Backbone as CSV, one residue per row, in Angstrom:
resi,resn,N_x,N_y,N_z,CA_x,CA_y,CA_z,C_x,C_y,C_z
1,MET,93.999,79.605,17.902,93.037,78.674,18.162,92.975,80.249,19.031
2,PRO,91.820,80.443,20.214,91.026,81.007,20.455,91.639,81.289,21.970
3,GLY,91.544,81.488,22.672,91.564,81.799,24.081,90.302,81.369,25.802
4,PRO,90.817,80.800,26.485,90.272,80.391,27.492,88.889,81.689,27.842
5,GLY,87.181,81.041,27.247,86.356,81.596,27.776,85.713,81.716,25.820
6,LEU,86.797,81.768,25.178,85.862,82.603,24.104,85.845,81.295,23.041
7,THR,84.219,81.241,22.587,83.722,80.355,21.864,84.199,80.213,20.852
8,GLN,84.321,78.756,20.060,84.843,78.574,18.955,83.387,79.477,17.729
9,PRO,83.750,79.885,16.602,83.567,80.199,15.706,82.208,79.304,15.039
10,ALA,81.336,79.843,14.656,80.204,78.745,13.937,80.250,78.140,12.751
11,SER,81.106,78.340,11.779,81.789,77.641,10.636,82.889,76.174,11.346
12,SER,83.089,76.694,12.119,83.851,75.626,13.088,83.242,74.133,13.450
13,LEU,82.215,74.920,14.671,81.258,73.627,15.628,80.817,73.324,13.806
14,ALA,80.517,73.479,13.195,79.631,73.315,11.967,80.427,71.440,11.168
15,ARG,81.706,72.594,11.671,82.872,71.360,10.208,83.462,70.147,11.939
16,ASN,83.136,69.725,12.498,83.789,69.351,13.128,82.018,68.761,13.468
17,SER,80.553,68.632,13.668,80.072,67.972,14.131,79.589,66.685,12.154
18,ILE,80.149,67.452,11.431,80.500,66.864,10.398,80.903,65.780,9.918
19,THR,82.473,65.800,11.006,83.655,65.144,11.296,82.605,64.256,11.830
20,LYS,82.394,64.125,12.548,82.130,62.931,13.563,80.726,62.191,13.328
21,LEU,80.210,63.100,12.110,78.821,62.081,12.041,79.657,61.009,10.644
22,THR,80.129,61.817,9.973,81.116,60.487,9.161,82.001,59.771,9.845
23,ASP,82.468,60.264,10.723,83.564,58.840,11.422,82.475,57.994,12.064
24,SER,81.381,58.254,12.830,80.581,57.013,12.947,80.414,55.799,12.843
25,PRO,80.374,54.606,12.878,80.021,53.260,12.807,78.959,52.974,12.199
26,SER,78.243,54.012,13.526,76.318,53.989,13.311,76.514,54.514,11.663
27,ASN,76.798,55.692,11.559,76.279,56.576,10.684,77.139,56.276,8.703
28,MET,77.642,55.088,8.805,78.839,54.602,7.905,77.408,53.729,6.987
29,PRO,77.338,53.670,4.960,76.395,53.666,4.963,76.125,51.520,4.582
30,LEU,75.108,51.347,4.649,75.168,50.219,4.759,74.894,49.157,3.047
31,THR,76.118,48.083,3.295,75.551,47.111,2.267,74.195,46.389,1.797
32,ARG,74.333,46.133,0.506,73.149,44.861,0.555,73.238,43.959,2.000
33,ALA,74.543,43.805,1.974,74.911,41.939,2.462,73.908,42.446,4.027
34,GLN,74.285,43.890,4.427,74.435,43.746,5.681,72.893,44.225,5.821
35,ALA,72.236,44.957,4.952,70.698,45.306,4.197,70.207,44.055,4.352
36,LEU,70.313,43.205,3.703,69.681,42.191,3.794,69.180,41.439,5.253
37,GLY,70.893,41.304,6.090,70.759,40.476,7.412,70.020,41.844,8.772
38,ASN,69.492,42.982,8.333,68.629,43.559,9.591,67.470,43.879,8.802
39,ALA,67.188,43.961,7.625,65.976,44.597,7.203,65.395,43.407,6.452
40,PRO,63.998,43.110,6.122,63.320,42.145,5.487,63.471,42.439,4.027
41,VAL,64.093,41.885,2.985,63.006,42.315,1.292,62.392,42.327,0.950
42,PRO,62.103,43.389,-0.084,60.928,43.598,-0.524,60.222,41.933,-1.737
43,PRO,58.767,42.462,-1.753,59.315,41.026,-2.845,59.222,41.717,-4.434
44,GLU,59.956,41.284,-5.269,60.288,41.368,-6.196,59.147,42.026,-7.277
45,ASN,57.532,41.602,-7.159,56.940,42.020,-7.360,56.161,42.953,-6.679
46,PRO,56.555,44.219,-6.701,55.581,45.884,-5.379,54.295,45.533,-5.387
47,SER,53.385,44.620,-6.231,51.922,45.120,-6.487,51.851,43.630,-5.422
48,SER,52.124,42.647,-5.528,51.968,41.934,-4.922,52.063,40.950,-3.372
49,SER,51.133,41.081,-2.115,51.100,40.923,-1.389,51.811,40.020,0.059
50,PRO,52.645,40.349,0.796,53.445,39.495,1.120,52.462,38.249,1.920
51,SER,51.132,38.878,2.762,50.390,37.890,3.118,49.330,36.390,2.091
52,ILE,49.963,37.618,0.647,48.694,36.007,-0.636,49.582,35.075,-1.046
53,GLN,49.728,34.258,-1.208,49.489,32.732,-1.584,49.183,32.458,-2.963
54,THR,49.910,32.683,-4.380,49.375,31.616,-4.789,49.429,30.903,-5.111
55,PRO,48.274,30.107,-4.997,47.535,28.245,-5.280,49.089,27.798,-6.489
56,SER,48.612,25.909,-6.228,49.861,25.720,-7.410,49.037,25.577,-8.323
57,ALA,49.158,25.155,-9.500,48.375,25.003,-10.595,48.068,23.363,-10.669
58,VAL,48.982,22.350,-10.231,49.659,21.042,-10.229,49.048,20.081,-8.546
59,VAL,47.999,19.500,-8.561,48.029,18.920,-7.259,48.270,18.018,-7.591
60,PRO,50.022,17.586,-6.552,50.484,16.259,-6.466,49.716,14.871,-5.668
61,ASP,49.745,13.609,-6.510,49.456,12.697,-6.196,49.607,12.303,-4.951
62,PRO,48.985,12.309,-3.577,49.181,11.558,-1.924,50.211,11.037,-2.219
63,GLY,49.500,9.724,-2.711,50.234,7.998,-2.772,51.276,7.910,-3.445
64,GLY,51.873,8.887,-4.688,53.025,9.247,-5.224,54.097,10.039,-5.353
65,GLU,54.460,9.662,-6.365,55.772,10.816,-6.709,55.101,11.826,-7.651
66,PRO,56.070,12.974,-7.117,55.881,14.305,-8.173,55.512,13.801,-9.447
67,GLY,54.279,14.302,-10.332,54.580,14.142,-11.987,54.248,12.516,-12.514
68,GLU,53.452,12.107,-11.779,52.497,10.374,-11.873,50.952,10.458,-11.720
69,THR,50.579,11.393,-11.425,49.373,11.740,-11.857,48.401,11.022,-12.878
70,GLY,49.397,12.035,-13.967,48.957,12.134,-15.144,49.051,10.078,-15.802
71,GLY,49.952,9.443,-15.394,50.336,8.479,-15.653,49.038,7.739,-15.069
72,ASP,49.091,7.450,-13.986,47.933,6.601,-13.103,46.498,7.078,-13.739
73,LEU,46.461,8.048,-14.478,44.848,8.013,-14.958,44.463,7.738,-16.194
74,ALA,46.248,8.097,-17.193,46.126,6.928,-18.504,45.711,5.806,-17.881
75,ALA,46.630,5.507,-17.355,46.769,3.377,-17.215,45.299,3.693,-16.426
76,ALA,44.477,3.960,-15.815,43.203,2.824,-15.388,42.261,3.786,-16.040
77,ILE,42.149,5.002,-16.852,41.192,4.932,-18.187,41.901,3.891,-18.964
78,ALA,43.585,3.069,-19.356,43.177,2.576,-20.551,42.266,0.929,-19.376
79,LEU,43.301,0.407,-18.663,42.204,-0.706,-18.358,40.722,-0.357,-18.408
80,LEU,40.400,0.455,-18.260,39.296,0.048,-17.981,38.335,0.111,-19.276
81,ALA,38.669,0.721,-20.149,38.032,0.816,-21.215,39.032,-0.763,-22.018
82,LYS,39.631,-1.546,-21.641,39.603,-2.999,-21.742,39.053,-4.266,-21.036
83,THR,38.451,-4.032,-20.249,38.127,-4.248,-19.294,36.410,-4.506,-19.879
84,LEU,35.928,-3.063,-20.505,34.507,-2.873,-21.302,34.345,-3.568,-22.724
85,ALA,35.729,-3.616,-23.133,35.620,-4.543,-24.651,35.852,-6.380,-24.271
86,ALA,36.140,-6.905,-23.510,36.886,-8.009,-22.826,34.897,-9.149,-22.975
87,PRO,34.475,-9.538,-23.087,33.547,-9.945,-23.512,33.334,-11.040,-21.572
88,ARG,31.990,-10.797,-22.136,31.832,-10.495,-20.177,31.652,-13.243,-20.439
89,ALA,31.754,-12.648,-19.244,31.616,-14.126,-18.814,30.198,-14.629,-18.911
90,GLU,30.168,-16.710,-19.008,29.153,-16.813,-18.455,28.668,-16.968,-17.514
91,ALA,27.523,-16.693,-16.726,27.043,-16.809,-15.396,26.739,-18.128,-15.406
92,ALA,27.257,-18.718,-14.114,27.678,-20.441,-14.564,25.566,-20.571,-14.139
93,PRO,25.389,-21.834,-14.574,23.406,-21.767,-14.215,23.318,-22.193,-12.942
94,THR,21.683,-21.771,-11.737,21.511,-21.733,-10.922,20.618,-22.770,-11.614
95,ALA,20.822,-23.504,-9.959,20.417,-24.933,-9.743,18.681,-25.283,-9.619
96,HIS,18.006,-26.033,-10.345,16.858,-25.772,-10.061,16.657,-26.922,-8.812
97,PRO,15.474,-27.053,-8.681,15.098,-28.392,-7.739,14.240,-29.372,-8.554
98,THR,13.832,-30.392,-8.162,12.962,-31.635,-8.796,12.238,-31.426,-9.205
99,LYS,11.871,-31.847,-10.592,10.862,-31.216,-11.005,10.145,-32.629,-11.470
100,LEU,8.944,-32.743,-9.976,8.417,-34.217,-10.241,7.492,-33.971,-11.227
101,ARG,7.299,-34.841,-11.684,5.422,-35.076,-12.181,4.334,-35.244,-10.915
102,GLU,3.174,-34.596,-10.747,2.419,-35.039,-10.429,1.514,-36.402,-10.270
103,PRO,1.385,-37.393,-9.123,0.420,-37.947,-8.819,-0.282,-38.580,-9.580
104,ASP,-0.212,-39.263,-10.406,-1.366,-39.688,-11.163,-3.151,-39.892,-10.031
105,THR,-4.186,-39.341,-10.654,-5.449,-39.245,-9.567,-5.834,-40.718,-8.880
106,PHE,-5.693,-41.355,-7.794,-6.123,-42.281,-7.774,-8.025,-42.267,-7.135
107,ASP,-9.164,-42.949,-7.494,-10.380,-42.763,-6.990,-10.783,-44.196,-6.814
108,GLY,-10.027,-44.585,-6.634,-10.596,-46.262,-5.488,-11.201,-47.322,-6.173
109,SER,-10.519,-47.024,-7.416,-11.297,-48.257,-8.522,-10.198,-49.623,-8.567
110,ASP,-9.197,-49.192,-8.637,-8.507,-50.382,-8.767,-6.824,-49.990,-7.666
111,ALA,-7.600,-51.873,-7.080,-6.774,-51.589,-5.512,-5.493,-51.661,-5.761
112,ASN,-4.274,-52.189,-6.791,-3.675,-52.124,-7.556,-2.928,-51.084,-7.758
113,LYS,-3.353,-49.881,-7.863,-2.793,-48.440,-8.263,-2.815,-48.197,-6.649
114,LEU,-3.596,-48.369,-5.793,-3.178,-47.315,-4.368,-1.461,-46.885,-4.114
115,HIS,-0.819,-48.455,-4.153,0.505,-48.691,-3.814,1.623,-47.500,-4.329
116,THR,1.043,-47.303,-6.033,1.870,-46.421,-6.949,1.280,-44.893,-6.073
117,PHE,-0.007,-44.906,-5.775,-0.469,-43.181,-5.662,0.420,-43.183,-4.957
118,ILE,-0.007,-43.761,-3.226,1.392,-42.793,-2.005,2.863,-43.557,-2.153
119,PHE,2.901,-44.086,-3.498,4.113,-43.831,-3.641,5.022,-43.103,-4.413
120,GLN,4.270,-41.610,-5.284,3.927,-40.641,-5.909,4.471,-40.101,-5.049
121,CYS,3.517,-40.089,-3.727,2.986,-38.873,-3.233,4.741,-38.640,-1.872
122,SER,4.258,-39.933,-2.085,6.049,-39.864,-0.674,6.663,-39.663,-1.407
123,LEU,7.147,-39.383,-2.156,8.504,-39.071,-3.146,7.948,-36.864,-3.361
124,HIS,7.002,-36.332,-4.025,7.418,-35.430,-3.386,7.076,-34.774,-2.293
125,PHE,7.110,-35.438,-1.049,7.421,-35.011,0.318,8.530,-35.521,0.837
126,GLN,9.925,-35.851,0.273,10.468,-36.113,0.549,11.719,-35.611,-0.694
127,ASP,10.757,-34.302,-1.797,11.644,-33.622,-2.421,11.275,-32.443,-2.754
128,ARG,10.300,-32.058,-1.633,9.665,-31.119,-1.084,9.635,-30.496,0.738
129,ALA,10.467,-31.116,1.307,10.617,-31.519,2.676,10.366,-30.108,3.200
130,ASN,10.277,-28.950,2.698,10.014,-27.794,3.470,9.182,-27.153,3.757
131,ILE,8.756,-27.551,2.659,6.836,-27.419,2.057,5.763,-28.706,2.843
132,PHE,6.100,-30.274,3.114,5.276,-31.057,3.476,6.345,-31.032,5.067
133,SER,6.509,-29.983,5.372,6.701,-30.821,6.902,6.334,-30.667,8.392
134,ASN,5.435,-31.107,7.728,4.081,-31.335,8.659,2.920,-31.764,8.385
135,ASN,1.911,-33.015,9.005,1.608,-34.199,8.667,0.306,-33.568,7.813
136,LEU,-0.379,-33.172,8.163,-1.763,-31.705,7.501,-1.346,-31.518,6.119
137,ALA,0.157,-30.946,6.296,0.615,-30.477,4.646,0.219,-32.020,3.543
138,LYS,0.850,-32.871,4.790,0.618,-34.022,3.320,-0.675,-34.639,3.105
139,VAL,-1.730,-34.627,4.243,-3.188,-35.553,3.661,-3.061,-34.887,3.347
140,THR,-3.381,-33.061,2.709,-4.159,-32.372,2.557,-3.777,-32.453,0.758
141,TYR,-2.567,-32.659,0.438,-2.041,-32.588,-0.656,-2.683,-34.785,-1.024
142,ALA,-2.824,-35.426,0.016,-2.880,-36.182,-0.678,-4.531,-36.614,-1.766
143,LEU,-5.082,-35.687,-0.428,-6.634,-35.354,-1.117,-6.686,-35.136,-2.169
144,SER,-5.980,-33.183,-2.655,-6.866,-33.163,-4.250,-6.612,-33.959,-4.744
145,PHE,-5.507,-34.951,-5.022,-5.389,-36.488,-5.907,-6.569,-37.069,-6.241
146,LEU,-7.341,-37.430,-5.018,-8.055,-38.473,-4.858,-9.514,-38.120,-5.639
147,THR,-10.015,-39.279,-5.903,-12.082,-38.945,-7.111,-12.327,-39.943,-6.677
148,GLY,-13.969,-39.690,-7.122,-14.391,-40.943,-7.594,-14.839,-41.104,-5.592
149,SER,-14.693,-42.703,-5.213,-14.977,-42.863,-4.625,-14.434,-42.711,-3.538
150,ALA,-13.401,-43.526,-3.609,-11.910,-42.454,-2.673,-12.278,-41.315,-2.234
151,LEU,-12.390,-40.280,-3.093,-12.188,-39.172,-2.230,-14.173,-39.382,-1.959
152,GLY,-15.164,-39.834,-2.587,-16.445,-40.143,-1.390,-16.750,-39.713,-0.147
153,TRP,-15.248,-41.176,0.228,-15.544,-41.539,1.845,-14.365,-40.606,3.063
154,PHE,-13.663,-39.853,2.573,-13.479,-38.208,3.154,-13.706,-37.454,3.078
155,GLU,-15.002,-36.701,2.225,-15.332,-35.648,2.011,-16.849,-35.398,3.055
156,PRO,-17.357,-36.664,3.860,-19.223,-36.602,4.884,-17.975,-35.420,5.714
157,ALA,-16.464,-35.931,6.329,-15.980,-34.904,7.465,-15.852,-34.294,7.578
158,LEU,-15.319,-33.924,6.285,-14.454,-32.252,6.456,-16.009,-31.646,5.451
159,PHE,-16.758,-31.619,4.879,-17.641,-31.104,4.707,-18.829,-30.655,6.111
160,GLU,-18.681,-31.386,6.540,-19.928,-31.575,8.395,-19.246,-30.731,8.994
161,GLY,-17.804,-30.145,8.967,-17.256,-28.739,9.764,-16.320,-29.867,11.103
162,LEU,-16.160,-30.902,10.926,-15.327,-31.791,12.025,-13.889,-32.198,11.666
163,THR,-13.521,-32.382,12.610,-11.959,-32.663,12.641,-11.341,-33.922,12.510
164,PRO,-10.941,-34.799,11.952,-10.981,-36.297,12.285,-9.601,-36.586,12.446
165,PRO,-9.260,-37.429,13.351,-7.738,-37.688,13.346,-6.649,-37.816,12.217
166,TRP,-6.977,-38.284,11.371,-6.241,-38.971,10.018,-5.941,-37.125,9.617
167,ILE,-6.610,-36.001,9.996,-6.335,-35.103,9.003,-5.355,-34.304,8.852
168,SER,-4.778,-34.545,10.020,-3.609,-34.365,10.692,-2.402,-35.344,10.458
169,ASP,-2.815,-36.596,10.694,-1.647,-37.715,10.860,-1.980,-38.884,9.019
170,TRP,-0.660,-38.731,9.255,-0.523,-39.232,7.167,-0.984,-41.008,7.715
171,ASP,0.484,-41.268,8.656,0.160,-42.552,8.917,-0.900,-43.063,9.305
172,LEU,-2.541,-42.523,9.381,-3.430,-42.705,9.570,-3.741,-42.869,8.744
173,PHE,-3.971,-41.203,8.077,-4.486,-41.565,6.911,-4.494,-42.036,5.743
174,ARG,-3.210,-42.795,5.899,-2.096,-44.434,4.333,-3.325,-45.105,5.203
175,HIS,-3.160,-45.325,5.895,-4.001,-46.498,6.744,-5.858,-46.547,6.154
176,LYS,-6.148,-46.087,6.223,-7.758,-45.483,5.856,-7.764,-45.761,4.303
177,LEU,-7.245,-45.227,3.884,-6.569,-45.334,2.345,-6.477,-47.079,2.371
178,GLU,-5.629,-47.886,2.983,-5.165,-49.334,2.348,-6.347,-49.941,3.402
179,THR,-6.450,-49.518,3.704,-8.681,-50.496,4.709,-9.053,-50.552,3.919
180,ASN,-9.757,-49.205,3.021,-10.155,-48.927,2.417,-11.017,-50.071,1.031
181,PHE,-9.857,-49.084,0.646,-9.723,-49.216,-0.959,-8.014,-50.085,-1.795
182,GLY,-7.423,-50.515,-0.779,-6.553,-50.921,-1.020,-6.950,-52.412,-0.823
183,PRO,-6.220,-53.630,-1.198,-6.608,-55.566,-1.433,-6.398,-55.420,-0.198
184,PHE,-8.377,-56.879,-0.318,-8.124,-57.000,1.346,-7.226,-57.716,1.876
185,ASN,-6.372,-58.458,0.875,-5.465,-59.767,1.438,-4.288,-59.769,0.603
186,LEU,-3.415,-58.908,0.968,-2.577,-58.924,-0.229,-1.505,-58.914,0.090
187,VAL,-1.057,-59.551,0.427,-0.799,-61.312,0.736,-0.867,-61.986,0.228
188,GLY,-1.830,-62.723,-0.127,-2.748,-63.541,-1.188,-3.142,-63.247,-1.999
189,GLU,-3.044,-61.970,-1.982,-3.737,-61.621,-4.559,-2.125,-60.993,-4.200
190,ALA,-0.920,-60.599,-3.454,0.317,-60.964,-4.142,0.821,-62.441,-4.870
191,GLU,0.783,-63.493,-4.199,0.917,-64.712,-4.168,1.203,-66.186,-5.010
192,ALA,-0.874,-65.197,-5.297,-2.341,-65.311,-6.731,-1.352,-65.337,-8.148
193,ASP,-1.201,-64.057,-7.854,-0.432,-62.634,-8.430,0.788,-63.256,-9.245
194,ILE,1.756,-63.454,-8.117,3.385,-63.464,-9.097,3.408,-65.454,-9.535
195,GLU,2.378,-65.801,-8.999,2.256,-66.956,-9.744,1.655,-67.289,-11.028
196,ILE,1.626,-66.487,-11.402,0.945,-66.455,-12.962,1.001,-65.576,-13.524
197,LEU,1.929,-65.142,-12.772,3.168,-64.257,-14.182,3.900,-64.352,-15.008
198,THR,3.964,-64.036,-16.176,4.839,-64.830,-17.427,5.937,-63.288,-17.674
199,MET,6.301,-63.674,-18.667,6.769,-63.073,-19.393,6.269,-62.932,-21.371
200,PRO,5.958,-61.901,-21.707,5.693,-62.298,-23.137,6.571,-62.417,-24.095
201,GLU,7.226,-63.155,-25.142,8.158,-63.507,-25.853,8.625,-62.909,-26.390
202,ALA,7.425,-61.527,-26.934,7.986,-59.862,-27.329,8.159,-58.708,-26.603
203,SER,8.314,-59.179,-24.581,8.270,-57.927,-24.487,9.646,-58.125,-23.742
204,ARG,9.920,-57.432,-22.911,11.528,-56.880,-22.210,11.760,-57.087,-20.567
205,ALA,12.922,-58.676,-20.406,11.995,-58.770,-19.144,12.633,-57.754,-17.814
206,SER,13.128,-56.455,-18.274,13.032,-55.493,-17.381,11.771,-54.718,-17.116
207,THR,10.833,-55.070,-17.700,9.521,-54.747,-17.849,8.393,-55.847,-17.077
208,TYR,9.634,-57.642,-17.329,9.147,-58.781,-16.264,9.593,-58.366,-14.563
209,PHE,11.059,-58.480,-14.276,11.527,-58.491,-13.147,10.396,-56.681,-12.344
210,VAL,10.412,-55.661,-13.181,9.799,-55.112,-12.427,8.386,-54.764,-11.393
211,GLU,7.419,-55.800,-12.642,6.338,-55.984,-11.839,6.652,-57.496,-10.710
212,PHE,7.613,-58.445,-11.121,7.793,-59.238,-10.045,8.845,-58.710,-8.846
213,ASN,9.136,-58.082,-9.457,9.838,-57.541,-7.709,8.797,-57.353,-6.874
214,ARG,7.709,-56.113,-7.376,6.455,-55.679,-6.621,5.675,-56.390,-6.209
215,LEU,5.907,-57.566,-6.748,4.800,-58.991,-6.282,5.413,-59.426,-4.721
216,ALA,7.029,-59.307,-5.242,7.601,-60.059,-4.107,7.645,-59.367,-2.943
217,SER,7.372,-57.827,-3.314,7.937,-57.397,-1.974,6.814,-57.297,-0.953
218,HIS,5.474,-57.907,-1.411,4.845,-59.126,-0.030,4.930,-59.470,0.626
219,LEU,5.141,-60.678,0.206,5.330,-62.179,0.804,7.100,-62.000,1.378
220,GLN,7.274,-63.486,1.558,7.974,-63.310,2.893,8.857,-64.626,2.471
221,TRP,8.998,-64.611,1.187,9.446,-65.899,0.314,11.012,-65.528,0.084
222,ASP,11.685,-67.073,0.314,12.744,-66.756,0.998,13.819,-66.832,-0.499
223,ASP,15.223,-66.423,-0.807,15.862,-66.074,-2.571,15.436,-66.576,-3.041
224,HIS,15.698,-68.280,-2.560,16.034,-69.456,-3.695,14.193,-69.871,-4.028
225,VAL,13.157,-69.354,-3.125,11.724,-69.814,-3.496,11.933,-68.609,-5.190
226,LEU,11.411,-67.231,-4.459,11.969,-66.584,-5.338,12.713,-66.736,-7.448
227,MET,13.399,-67.217,-6.904,14.530,-66.793,-7.587,13.645,-68.190,-8.630
228,HIS,13.449,-68.919,-8.522,12.739,-70.457,-9.668,11.208,-70.594,-9.699
229,GLN,10.320,-69.241,-8.548,9.022,-68.626,-9.212,9.744,-67.570,-10.612
230,ALA,10.765,-66.551,-10.293,11.097,-65.644,-11.578,11.833,-66.457,-12.747
231,TYR,11.993,-67.393,-13.344,12.604,-68.414,-14.019,11.850,-69.042,-14.498
232,LYS,10.626,-69.352,-13.784,9.862,-70.509,-14.376,8.801,-69.229,-15.372
233,GLY,8.219,-67.623,-14.638,7.723,-67.013,-15.551,8.494,-66.363,-17.161
234,LEU,9.538,-66.872,-16.987,10.473,-65.957,-18.150,10.407,-66.773,-19.980
235,ALA,10.317,-65.544,-20.715,9.471,-66.095,-21.901,10.693,-67.142,-22.489
236,GLN,10.368,-67.769,-23.071,11.221,-69.168,-23.682,12.530,-68.512,-24.416
237,ARG,12.426,-67.654,-24.882,13.870,-66.960,-25.620,14.668,-67.068,-24.625
238,ILE,14.770,-65.888,-23.648,15.249,-66.585,-22.560,16.251,-67.255,-21.667
239,LYS,14.518,-68.180,-22.120,15.057,-69.868,-21.211,16.518,-70.527,-22.141
240,ASN,16.416,-70.725,-23.358,17.221,-70.506,-24.265,18.688,-70.320,-24.716
241,GLU,18.405,-68.792,-24.361,19.798,-67.736,-24.276,20.453,-68.205,-22.869
242,MET,19.486,-68.173,-22.092,20.513,-68.879,-20.292,21.187,-70.451,-20.455
243,VAL,21.019,-71.102,-21.277,21.313,-72.635,-21.579,23.521,-72.378,-21.898
244,HIS,23.694,-71.198,-22.807,24.924,-71.468,-22.358,25.524,-70.169,-22.118
245,HIS,25.020,-70.348,-20.579,25.749,-69.157,-19.739,25.404,-70.169,-18.394
246,ASP,26.445,-70.425,-17.239,26.464,-70.847,-15.415,24.499,-70.623,-14.986
247,LYS,23.728,-70.896,-14.744,23.204,-71.305,-13.417,23.365,-70.531,-12.960
248,PRO,21.725,-69.617,-12.816,22.151,-68.249,-11.485,21.747,-69.397,-9.803
249,LEU,22.826,-69.147,-9.841,21.857,-69.743,-7.703,21.221,-68.318,-6.905
250,THR,21.284,-67.122,-7.515,20.568,-65.978,-6.628,19.363,-65.463,-7.727
251,LEU,18.560,-64.907,-6.462,17.495,-64.177,-7.736,18.258,-62.596,-8.295
252,LEU,19.302,-62.409,-7.644,19.991,-61.052,-8.170,20.266,-61.572,-9.593
253,GLY,21.293,-63.040,-9.817,22.136,-63.439,-10.511,21.081,-63.753,-11.588
254,LEU,19.996,-63.731,-11.808,19.321,-64.517,-12.781,18.818,-63.187,-12.938
């Protein structure tokens, strides 16, 4: 051992330094577990960058479990094919408005046809209330079915460019028709016609009562008088058949 003041040999100093470096914990070799805890592990594929992520090949259904996407698509295709193959249900028939026959033309030569003409016009007014919502439309419609002297009575006022009050008043227009082309004495004529009304033997009873009720509507006769008059005009074969039944007490019972 060297004495005081003498330095150690170089070889001794080198040996002591190596010994200190070897015995120091910080200079001991690290195990793999220690290395993993202290430093990031490089990726297995050195060519792949840690910042680049490879997208997944299968996109899962957001609303279902993984793996259900293919099954749902197949089910949807099957349902579509079944729907296309199924017979189509027939559409419900569309409702159509009532088709009325146009009114018969009225020329004013037969007063008995005026009531029918007005009645036919009224049916159209009721069936197409949206079209005939005002009196002008009603009067214009009725005018289009007038011919002969009936039309000639209304034409002058229209050709002269006047605006007669009846053009926009259906009730007044009807009154003009009945006054000029209807029966002069409606009640008197109805009484005369109903008293001579008879049912032909080969005719139907329904036809007879249609005309009888039309005439009776203009009269103020009570039910008993009307029943007697209706029985009087019946065909004899009907009267013979009625013998085997109870005697009717009202016109409706007849």
